[in-house]
C-alpha positions in Angstrom: 4.2 -15.9 -32.5 0.7 -14.8 -33.2 -0.2 -13.3 -30.1 1.2 -10.7 -27.7 0.8 -12.3 -24.0 0.2 -9.9 -21.7 0.2 -10.8 -18.1 -0.4 -8.3 -14.6 2.8 -8.7 -12.2 0.7 -11.4 -9.7 0.4 -13.6 -12.6 4.5 -13.7 -13.9 5.3 -16.3 -11.4 2.9 -18.5 -11.8 3.2 -18.3 -15.5 6.6 -18.9 -15.3 6.3 -21.8 -13.4 4.5 -23.6 -16.4 6.9 -22.3 -18.4 5.3 -19.4 -20.5 6.8 -16.1 -20.4 4.7 -12.9 -21.2 5.7 -10.4 -23.7 4.7 -7.7 -21.7 4.0 -7.4 -17.5 1.6 -4.4 -16.6 2.5 -3.1 -12.8 0.6 -0.5 -11.1 1.1 -1.4 -7.5 2.9 1.6 -5.5 3.5 -0.4 -2.3 5.9 -3.5 -2.1 3.1 -5.9 -2.5 4.1 -7.2 -6.0 8.1 -7.1 -5.5 8.2 -10.7 -4.7 6.4 -11.2 -8.2 9.5 -10.6 -10.1 12.3 -12.7 -7.9 14.2 -14.3 -10.5 13.1 -13.0 -13.7 15.1 -11.4 -16.1 13.2 -8.9 -18.2 14.3 -7.4 -21.6 17.4 -5.6 -21.0 18.5 -7.5 -17.9 22.0 -8.1 -19.5 24.0 -7.0 -22.3 21.8 -7.4 -25.5 23.4 -8.6 -28.9 25.9 -6.7 -31.3 23.8 -4.2 -33.2 20.8 -4.4 -30.6 21.1 -0.2 -29.6 18.5 -0.6 -26.3 20.9 -3.4 -25.1 17.7 -5.4 -24.6 18.8 -8.8 -26.2 17.8 -10.6 -29.0 18.2 -9.5 -32.4 16.6 -6.1 -33.9 13.3 -6.5 -34.8 12.2 -9.1 -32.3 9.8 -7.4 -29.7 10.8 -10.2 -26.8 14.4 -10.2 -27.2 16.2 -13.3 -25.5 18.0 -13.5 -22.1 21.4 -12.0 -22.5 24.7 -12.7 -20.3 24.9 -10.3 -17.8 24.5 -9.3 -13.8 21.4 -10.6 -12.3 19.0 -7.4 -11.8 16.3 -8.9 -10.6 14.5 -8.3 -7.3 16.6 -10.8 -4.8 18.9 -12.5 -7.1 16.9 -16.1 -7.8 14.8 -17.1 -5.1 14.6 -20.5 -3.3 14.2 -23.8 -4.2 12.1 -24.6 -1.1 8.2 -24.9 -2.4 7.7 -23.5 1.0 9.8 -20.2 0.4 7.3 -17.3 0.0 10.2 -15.4 -1.9 9.3 -17.3 -4.8 10.9 -19.9 -7.3 14.5 -20.6 -8.1 16.1 -19.9 -11.9 14.4 -22.6 -13.1 11.2 -21.0 -13.2 12.2 -17.4 -14.3 10.6 -15.7 -17.2 13.2 -13.9 -19.5 12.8 -11.1 -22.2 9.5 -9.6 -21.2 8.6 -5.6 -21.0 7.6 -4.0 -18.3 4.7 -1.4 -18.6 4.6 0.8 -15.5 2.8 3.4 -13.9 4.7 6.4 -12.9 3.6 5.9 -9.3 4.6 2.0 -9.4 6.7 0.7 -6.3 10.6 2.0 -7.1 12.8 -0.9 -6.5 10.5 -2.8 -9.0 11.3 -0.4 -11.6 14.9 -0.2 -10.6 15.2 -4.2 -11.0 14.3 -3.5 -14.5 17.0 -1.8 -16.8 14.6 -0.5 -19.1 10.7 0.0 -18.8 7.8 1.7 -20.6 5.4 4.1 -18.8 1.8 5.7 -18.5 0.3 8.0 -15.7 -2.9 6.9 -14.1 -4.6 10.0 -13.4 -5.6 9.3 -9.9 -5.2 12.8 -8.5 -5.1 16.3 -10.1 -2.4 18.5 -9.1 -0.6 21.3 -11.0 2.8 19.4 -10.8 1.8 16.8 -13.0 -0.2 19.4 -14.8 2.9 21.3 -15.5 5.1 18.2 -16.5 2.4 17.5 -19.1 2.2 20.9 -20.7 6.0 20.5 -20.7 5.6 17.4 -22.8 7.5 15.4 -20.2 4.5 12.7 -19.3 3.9 9.5 -20.9 0.4 8.6 -21.8 -2.4 9.2 -19.3 -4.8 6.3 -17.8 -7.7 6.8 -15.9 -7.6 5.5 -12.1 -9.0 2.0 -12.8 -7.7 0.6 -9.6 -7.1 -3.1 -10.6 -3.7 -3.7 -12.5 -6.0 -6.2 -14.2 -8.4 -3.8 -15.9 -5.3 -1.2 -16.3 -4.1 -4.5 -18.6 -7.4 -5.0 -20.4 -7.6 -1.1 -21.0 -3.7 -1.1 -22.4 -4.6 -3.9 -24.8 -7.9 -2.1 -26.3 -5.5 0.3 -27.2 -4.3 -1.6 -30.1 -6.8 -3.4 -33.0 -6.7 -6.5 -32.2 -8.8 -8.8 -30.4 -8.2 -9.3 -26.7 -8.5 -12.7 -25.1 -8.6 -12.6 -21.4 -8.1 -15.2 -18.6 -7.8 -15.0 -14.8 -9.9 -12.0 -14.0 -12.0 -13.7 -12.1 -13.0 -10.9 -9.4 -13.4 -13.7 -6.8 -11.7 -15.8 -4.4 -12.0 -19.8 -4.9 -12.4 -21.5 -1.2 -9.0 -21.6 0.7 -6.7 -19.2 -1.3 -7.1 -15.9 -2.6 -4.6 -15.7 -5.3 -3.4 -18.3 -7.8 -0.9 -21.6 -6.7 2.6 -20.7 -7.1 2.0 -16.8 -6.7 4.0 -15.4 -4.1 1.1 -14.3 -2.1 -0.3 -17.8 -2.3 3.3 -19.3 -0.8 3.3 -16.5 2.0 -0.4 -18.0 2.8 0.7 -21.8 3.0 3.9 -21.0 4.8 1.6 -19.4 7.6 -1.0 -22.2 7.8 -0.5 -24.3 11.0 -2.2 -26.5 13.5 -3.9 -23.6 15.0 -4.2 -21.5 11.7 -6.0 -23.8 9.2 -6.2 -22.8 5.0 -9.3 -21.3 5.1 -8.5 -18.4 7.6 -7.6 -16.0 5.1 -11.0 -15.9 3.3 -12.6 -15.2 6.9 -9.9 -12.1 7.5 -11.6 -10.5 4.0 -14.3 -9.3 6.4 -18.0 -8.6 6.6 -18.1 -7.1 3.0 -17.1 -10.0 2.0 -20.0 -12.2 -0.3 -20.3 -16.1 -0.8 -21.5 -17.2 -4.1 -22.4 -20.5 -4.6 -22.6 -22.3 -8.1 -20.6 -24.6 -10.4 -17.4 -22.9 -8.9 -18.1 -21.7 -5.3 -16.2 -18.4 -4.7 -16.2 -15.5 -2.5 -15.9 -12.0 -3.4 -15.6 -8.6 -1.8 -17.4 -4.9 -2.6 -14.0 -4.2 -4.0 -13.9 -6.7 -6.6 -17.1 -5.8 -7.6 -16.1 -2.3 -8.2 -13.0 -3.7 -10.4 -15.9 -5.9 -12.3 -18.1 -3.0 -13.1 -15.0 -0.8 -14.2 -14.6 -3.9 -16.9 -17.9 -4.1 -17.4 -18.0 -0.3 -18.4 -14.4 -0.5 -20.2 -15.5 -3.3 -22.8 -19.2 -2.0 -23.0 -18.1 1.0 -24.9 -19.1 1.4 -28.5 -15.2 1.3 -30.1 -15.0 -2.1 -27.9 -17.8 -4.0 -29.0 -17.2 -7.3 -30.0 -13.6 -7.1 -29.0 -13.1 -9.0 -25.7 -13.5 -12.5 -25.1 -13.1 -14.6 -22.3 -10.6 -18.1 -22.6 -12.3 -19.3 -19.5 -15.5 -18.5 -18.0 -14.7 -16.6 -14.8 -16.1 -16.2 -11.5 -17.8 -12.9 -11.0 -17.9 -12.3 -14.7 -19.0 -9.7 -17.2 -21.1 -10.3 -20.3 -18.5 -11.5 -22.8 -18.0 -14.5 -25.3 -16.0 -17.2 -24.0 -13.9 -19.0 -26.7 -14.1 -22.3 -25.5 -11.9 -24.5 -28.1 -9.1 -24.3 -30.3 -11.7 -24.4 -33.5 -13.3 -21.4 -31.8 -9.8 -19.6 -31.6 -8.6 -20.3 -35.0 -12.1 -19.4 -36.4 -11.9 -15.8 -34.6 -8.0 -15.0 -35.6 -9.2 -16.2 -39.5 -12.2 -13.8 -39.6 -10.4 -10.8 -37.5 -9.2 -8.1 -39.8 -6.1 -7.0 -38.5 -5.3 -4.2 -41.2 -3.6 -1.5 -39.2 -2.5 -3.9 -36.3 0.8 -3.1 -35.1 1.9 -6.3 -32.8 5.6 -4.9 -32.2 4.4 -1.8 -30.9 4.4 -2.3 -26.9 8.2 -1.2 -26.4 8.0 1.4 -29.1 6.6 5.1 -29.8 3.1 3.9 -30.7 1.5 5.0 -27.1 4.4 5.3 -24.5 5.5 8.9 -24.2 2.8 10.2 -26.1 3.2 13.9 -24.8 1.5 16.9 -23.5 -2.4 16.6 -23.7 -2.4 13.0 -25.1 -4.7 11.7 -21.9 -6.9 8.8 -21.8 -9.4 8.3 -23.9 -8.2 10.8 -26.8 -7.6 8.0 -29.2 -6.2 4.7 -30.1 -2.7 3.7 -30.0 -1.1 5.9 -32.7 0.5 9.4 -32.6 3.0 8.4 -29.6 6.6 10.5 -29.7 8.8 7.9 -27.9 9.3 5.5 -25.4 10.4 5.7 -21.7 13.7 4.2 -21.1 16.5 3.7 -18.7 15.0 3.3 -15.3 16.1 6.0 -13.3 15.8 8.5 -15.7 13.0 11.4 -15.3 10.2 11.2 -17.1 11.1 12.1 -20.6 10.6 10.0 -24.0 14.2 8.6 -25.1 17.0 10.0 -23.8 17.5 12.8 -26.3 19.7 15.6 -25.1 16.9 17.8 -26.5 14.3 16.3 -23.8 16.8 15.9 -21.3 17.4 19.6 -21.1 13.8 20.3 -21.0 13.8 18.3 -18.0 16.3 19.7 -16.7 14.7 23.2 -17.4 11.5 22.5 -15.6 13.2 21.0 -12.5 15.3 24.2 -12.5 11.8 26.0 -12.6 10.2 24.2 -10.0 12.8 24.2 -7.5 12.5 28.0 -8.1 9.2 28.1 -7.2 9.9 26.2 -3.9 12.5 28.7 -3.2 10.4 31.4 -3.6 8.1 29.8 -1.1 10.6 29.0 1.3 11.9 32.4 1.7 8.6 33.6 2.3 7.9 31.0 5.0 11.3 32.0 6.5 10.2 35.7 6.1 13.2 36.5 3.8 10.8 37.9 2.0 7.6 40.1 2.7 4.5 38.9 0.4 1.2 39.4 1.2 -1.4 37.0 2.6 -3.1 36.9 -1.0 0.0 36.7 -2.7 1.4 33.4 -0.4 -1.8 31.6 -1.1 -1.0 31.7 -4.5 2.2 30.3 -4.2 0.8 27.7 -2.0 -2.0 26.5 -4.7 0.5 26.6 -7.5 2.7 24.3 -5.3 -0.4 22.1 -4.1 1.4 18.4 -4.4 3.4 19.9 -1.1 0.6 18.9 1.2 -1.5 16.6 -1.0 -0.2 13.4 1.6 -1.7 16.2 4.6 -5.0 14.7 6.1 -6.0 18.8 5.3 -4.6 19.8 2.1 -6.7 22.6 1.5 -4.3 25.8 1.4 -4.4 28.3 4.0 -2.4 30.7 6.5 -2.2 28.9 9.2 0.7 28.8 11.5 0.7 24.9 12.0 0.0 24.5 8.2 2.5 26.6 7.0 5.0 24.7 9.2 4.1 21.4 8.0 4.0 22.9 4.7 7.9 24.1 4.8 9.1 20.6 6.1 7.2 19.0 3.1 9.1 21.8 0.8 12.3 21.1 2.3 11.8 17.4 0.9 10.8 18.0 -2.5 13.8 20.3 -3.1 16.0 17.7 -2.2 14.6 15.5 -4.2 14.4 17.4 -7.1 17.8 18.2 -6.6 18.9 14.8 -6.7 17.1 14.2 -10.0 18.2 17.3 -12.0 22.0 15.9 -10.9 21.3 12.5 -12.8 19.7 14.3 -15.7 22.7 16.6 -16.0 24.9 13.2 -15.2 22.9 11.6 -18.4 23.4 15.1 -20.6 26.9 14.8 -19.9 27.1 11.5 -21.0 28.2 10.0 -17.5 
């Protein structure tokens, strides 16, 4: 009860297999790579909460973790499998219950939908006018820098609070024969593909010529990407406001210069001597930093001053589900659809505009071309045809979101 346990998505099934359930799980992966990590797990809010629990999150009011609640299993893939070689994950005996999901807005959508509620942040991985306008309208959660690694992102989030941060598992290296911890879906999948003609060390050779073998007490292999993550962590914990706040619970492979807590006595001494005044250890699911509003970007301060949390998976990027904020989101979507419609009229020739005006419209809607290999706005016919097709897609998606917002306002 003295600690908040935060885990990255890949660590969730490993912790569950050892009977440990984190309070918070962080997910940033935009692809399906981490979907298997949540198989069989029942997050906070996966069923009906106890009477008086307004969030339906399970557990008594004031309990930051909640408890498992009866209700339909909304986890990915149900309960998984009892087969130890099944890469889908373990059965219900090893599932986690009552954790809170913190997800990047760009996280893999099925992972978010598998959780009845979640808190969000936004990694500033790409500058564009859509997110700028959303930010100005106060419809975005707190911004985080694009750290690349979910582990480094989790440390960044933990450092937003004033308590010490104890880290384990951020090795930035691969042990001989495996790339992930035993029990993780990636390791199970790897074992299921191992046979007479494909030995257990084959995957490490597939890391490529960029990988580097490091000998020592614990021999391991690392890559340029993993070293860049280590450097990001070193820069983060080396900031003046974070000095003497981070510790290792176990010495990692590719380490940052941080003290190691090697015994229960050292840990007890750290906790006893730490000044916890002003630390809110129950704020992970609340208003202290999630949904911080317009202009609250990474590095703008500590964990104070938020305006609410994003809840009810599937809703647009608003904090809470208040009618006022839903109407703000509805108005924003309407204005954005109007921008797209004006561009469509110009591209279809139904409305005559000058080249200068058309370029301005294209730049205002720069996100329509961000997935192009050549996203810079120009008046070439081939480029404009691709933009028109992209505009139709975005208009359709925004129309669907607007319908859902309307139903939420109506109370459906």
